[in-house]
C-alpha positions as CSV (number, residue, x, y, z in Angstrom):
1,M,2.0,43.8,15.4
2,D,-1.3,45.7,14.7
3,N,-4.4,43.7,13.8
4,P,-5.1,43.8,10.1
5,T,-7.9,45.9,8.8
6,P,-10.1,45.1,5.8
7,E,-8.2,47.8,3.9
8,S,-4.8,46.4,4.8
9,E,-5.8,42.9,4.0
10,K,-7.1,44.1,0.6
11,R,-3.8,45.9,-0.1
12,D,-1.8,42.7,0.9
13,A,-4.0,40.6,-1.4
14,E,-3.3,43.1,-4.3
15,H,0.4,43.0,-3.6
16,T,0.4,39.2,-3.6
17,Y,-1.5,39.1,-6.8
18,Q,0.9,41.6,-8.4
19,R,3.9,39.5,-7.3
20,I,2.5,36.4,-8.8
21,S,1.1,37.8,-12.0
22,N,3.9,40.3,-12.8
23,R,5.0,38.5,-16.0
24,T,6.3,40.1,-19.2
25,D,7.9,39.0,-22.4
26,S,9.7,42.3,-22.8
27,P,13.5,42.6,-22.7
28,G,14.8,42.2,-19.1
29,G,11.5,40.7,-17.9
30,V,10.5,37.1,-17.3
31,A,10.3,35.2,-20.6
32,L,6.8,33.7,-21.1
33,M,6.8,29.9,-21.6
34,L,4.8,26.7,-21.6
35,G,4.2,24.9,-18.4
36,I,3.4,21.2,-18.2
37,I,1.7,19.6,-15.1
38,G,2.1,15.9,-14.7
39,G,0.8,13.3,-12.2
40,T,0.1,9.6,-12.1
41,S,0.0,9.4,-15.9
42,L,3.7,10.5,-16.2
43,L,5.0,8.3,-13.3
44,F,6.6,5.8,-15.6
45,S,7.4,7.9,-18.7
46,T,10.8,9.1,-19.8
47,L,10.8,12.9,-19.2
48,P,13.1,15.6,-20.6
49,S,16.2,16.5,-18.8
50,L,15.4,19.7,-16.8
51,E,16.9,21.5,-13.8
52,K,15.1,21.1,-10.5
53,T,14.5,24.2,-8.5
54,S,12.2,25.4,-5.7
55,V,10.0,28.4,-6.0
56,S,8.7,30.3,-2.9
57,T,5.2,31.6,-3.3
58,P,2.8,33.4,-0.9
59,F,1.1,30.0,-0.5
60,G,4.2,27.8,0.2
61,T,7.1,26.4,-1.8
62,A,6.7,24.3,-4.9
63,E,9.4,22.3,-6.7
64,I,9.5,22.7,-10.5
65,L,11.7,21.5,-13.4
66,T,13.0,24.2,-15.7
67,G,14.6,24.5,-19.1
68,D,13.0,25.5,-22.4
69,I,9.7,24.8,-20.6
70,V,8.6,24.4,-17.0
71,M,7.3,21.1,-15.7
72,L,5.6,20.5,-12.4
73,M,4.7,17.2,-10.8
74,R,1.5,17.8,-8.8
75,H,1.9,15.0,-6.3
76,Q,4.9,16.6,-4.6
77,N,6.3,14.7,-1.7
78,G,3.9,11.9,-2.4
79,L,0.8,14.0,-1.5
80,P,-2.6,12.5,-2.3
81,P,-5.1,14.6,-4.3
82,H,-6.9,16.1,-1.4
83,R,-3.6,17.3,0.2
84,I,-2.0,18.9,-2.9
85,N,-1.0,22.5,-2.4
86,Y,-2.6,23.6,-5.7
87,R,-2.2,27.3,-4.9
88,A,1.6,27.0,-4.4
89,N,1.9,24.8,-7.5
90,L,0.1,27.1,-9.9
91,A,1.6,30.3,-8.3
92,A,5.1,28.8,-8.9
93,L,4.3,28.3,-12.6
94,A,3.1,31.9,-12.9
95,I,6.1,33.4,-11.0
96,T,8.4,31.4,-13.3
97,G,6.9,33.0,-16.3
98,V,4.4,30.4,-17.5
99,D,1.5,31.9,-19.6
100,R,-0.1,28.6,-20.8
101,V,-0.4,25.2,-19.2
102,I,-0.9,21.7,-20.5
103,A,-2.0,19.4,-17.7
104,F,-1.8,15.6,-18.0
105,G,-4.5,14.0,-15.8
106,S,-5.3,10.4,-15.1
107,A,-9.1,9.8,-15.4
108,G,-11.7,7.1,-15.1
109,S,-14.3,6.7,-17.9
110,L,-17.9,7.2,-17.1
111,K,-19.0,6.0,-20.5
112,H,-18.6,2.5,-22.1
113,G,-17.6,4.2,-25.3
114,I,-14.6,5.9,-23.8
115,T,-12.3,2.9,-23.3
116,P,-9.3,2.5,-20.9
117,G,-6.1,3.3,-22.7
118,S,-7.7,6.1,-24.7
119,L,-6.9,9.8,-24.6
120,L,-9.4,12.7,-24.2
121,I,-9.1,16.5,-24.3
122,P,-11.9,17.9,-22.2
123,T,-13.6,21.1,-23.1
124,D,-15.4,21.8,-19.8
125,Y,-15.4,20.7,-16.2
126,I,-17.5,20.2,-13.1
127,S,-16.2,20.2,-9.5
128,L,-17.9,18.5,-6.6
129,T,-15.3,19.6,-4.1
130,D,-14.0,22.9,-2.9
131,I,-11.9,24.8,-5.4
132,P,-9.0,26.7,-4.0
133,S,-8.5,30.4,-4.8
134,I,-5.6,32.9,-4.5
135,H,-8.0,35.5,-3.4
136,D,-8.3,35.2,0.4
137,H,-9.0,38.8,1.2
138,A,-10.6,40.3,-1.9
139,T,-13.8,39.4,-3.7
140,V,-12.8,38.6,-7.2
141,H,-15.1,36.6,-9.5
142,I,-13.4,34.9,-12.5
143,R,-15.1,32.9,-15.3
144,P,-13.5,29.5,-15.2
145,E,-12.9,27.7,-18.5
146,L,-10.6,25.4,-20.4
147,S,-8.8,27.5,-23.1
148,E,-10.5,26.8,-26.5
149,H,-7.5,27.9,-28.6
150,L,-5.0,26.0,-26.5
151,S,-7.2,22.9,-26.5
152,N,-7.5,23.1,-30.3
153,E,-3.7,23.5,-30.6
154,L,-3.2,20.5,-28.4
155,F,-5.6,18.4,-30.5
156,I,-3.6,19.3,-33.6
157,H,-0.5,17.7,-32.1
158,V,-2.3,14.8,-30.4
159,P,-4.9,13.8,-33.1
160,S,-5.3,10.3,-31.6
161,A,-7.2,11.9,-28.6
162,R,-10.9,12.2,-28.4
163,F,-11.7,15.9,-28.6
164,G,-14.5,17.2,-26.3
165,G,-16.2,16.0,-23.2
166,V,-16.8,17.0,-19.6
167,Y,-14.4,16.2,-16.8
168,V,-15.8,16.0,-13.3
169,Q,-13.5,16.4,-10.2
170,T,-14.2,14.5,-7.0
171,C,-12.2,15.0,-3.8
172,G,-10.3,11.8,-3.5
173,P,-8.2,10.0,-2.5
174,R,-11.0,7.3,-2.4
175,I,-12.5,6.3,-5.7
176,E,-16.2,7.0,-6.3
177,T,-19.0,4.6,-5.3
178,V,-21.0,2.8,-7.9
179,A,-24.0,5.0,-7.1
180,E,-21.9,8.1,-7.5
181,V,-20.5,6.9,-10.8
182,K,-24.1,6.4,-12.1
183,A,-25.0,9.9,-11.1
184,L,-21.9,11.5,-12.5
185,A,-22.3,9.8,-15.8
186,Q,-25.5,11.8,-16.3
187,V,-23.5,15.0,-16.5
188,A,-19.9,14.1,-17.4
189,D,-17.7,11.8,-19.5
190,I,-14.7,11.2,-17.3
191,V,-13.8,11.6,-13.6
192,G,-10.6,12.6,-11.9
193,M,-9.4,14.4,-8.7
194,T,-7.2,17.3,-9.7
195,L,-7.8,19.2,-13.0
196,A,-10.7,21.4,-12.0
197,S,-8.7,23.0,-9.2
198,E,-5.7,23.6,-11.4
199,A,-7.8,25.0,-14.3
200,T,-9.6,27.5,-12.0
201,L,-6.4,28.7,-10.4
202,A,-4.8,29.1,-13.8
203,C,-7.7,31.3,-14.8
204,E,-7.2,33.5,-11.7
205,L,-3.5,33.8,-12.5
206,G,-4.0,34.7,-16.2
207,M,-2.7,31.5,-17.6
208,D,-4.4,29.6,-20.5
209,F,-5.1,26.0,-19.5
210,A,-5.8,22.9,-21.4
211,A,-5.7,19.2,-20.4
212,L,-4.9,15.9,-21.9
213,C,-6.6,13.0,-19.9
214,T,-5.3,9.5,-20.0
215,V,-8.2,7.2,-19.5
216,D,-6.7,4.6,-17.2
217,N,-9.8,2.6,-16.2
218,Y,-13.6,2.4,-16.3
219,A,-15.1,4.1,-13.2
220,N,-16.1,1.9,-10.4
221,G,-18.9,-0.5,-11.4
222,L,-18.6,0.2,-15.1
223,G,-16.0,-2.5,-15.9
224,G,-16.0,-6.2,-15.2
225,E,-13.3,-6.0,-12.5
226,V,-12.8,-4.7,-9.0
227,L,-11.1,-1.3,-9.4
228,T,-8.0,-0.7,-7.4
229,Y,-5.2,1.9,-7.4
230,E,-2.8,-0.8,-8.5
231,H,-4.9,-1.4,-11.6
232,I,-4.7,2.4,-12.4
233,L,-0.9,2.3,-12.1
234,A,-0.7,-0.8,-14.3
235,T,-2.5,1.0,-17.1
236,S,-0.3,4.0,-16.7
237,K,2.8,1.9,-16.9
238,E,1.5,0.0,-20.0
239,H,1.2,3.3,-21.9
240,C,4.3,5.1,-20.5
241,S,6.2,5.1,-23.8
242,R,3.2,6.7,-25.7
243,T,2.8,9.3,-22.9
244,G,6.5,10.1,-23.0
245,E,6.4,10.6,-26.8
246,I,3.4,12.9,-26.4
247,V,5.3,15.0,-23.9
248,K,8.2,15.3,-26.3
249,K,5.9,16.3,-29.1
250,I,4.1,18.9,-27.1
251,I,7.4,20.4,-26.0
252,G,8.8,20.4,-29.6
253,H,5.7,22.0,-31.2
254,M,4.1,24.1,-28.4
255,G,7.0,24.9,-26.1
């Protein structure tokens, strides 16, 4: 096999992008639909009955659940945040015909006023870790953002959520140190380990992206207890019925 040239690599990158982003709502094409990404916050919730299928992408295979909407559980095969194949996950949604994504994300509060058990729809994000990209061979600069109109629509259907705030992504799987939490609180409101990567890839793939964060705990050092993963899971389990109802409402009104 010949060694690739810059020109051939660029052509391959363009073909890959076309394969992923070739979505249309015209007759005979791929129907555009809502995608929902779930993680820790959906572990204990009752989810809709959907058909499980695997989607091959240029970045690997991802498992999705399909029906009137497409659902993807980000921690596939039990992978921790720093091992998630974000590129395969988001590419699978795009290939399936998703044009807008609502992501559920477990988060820790960086502010005393944002209490555990509450919901927050972020309107911007920061990443302190590497953000993956589908563009390995071509220089493509996108403007990352959380979709304003999709976030506003989400708020209409989840009015109990706090609207607005900055989400900051750390690498994981460890939680943040007390000193890191104090620093992050100067620029953000909640902290998590996944949404910034997903939001950026969604922008690259032409999908609108909004997030609903379940605040499962105060960030390390902010609360009066020692923070553990078991504590985060307990909070998620406590609110599983509410989360399941929100999923059902989003599907019914936005799907």
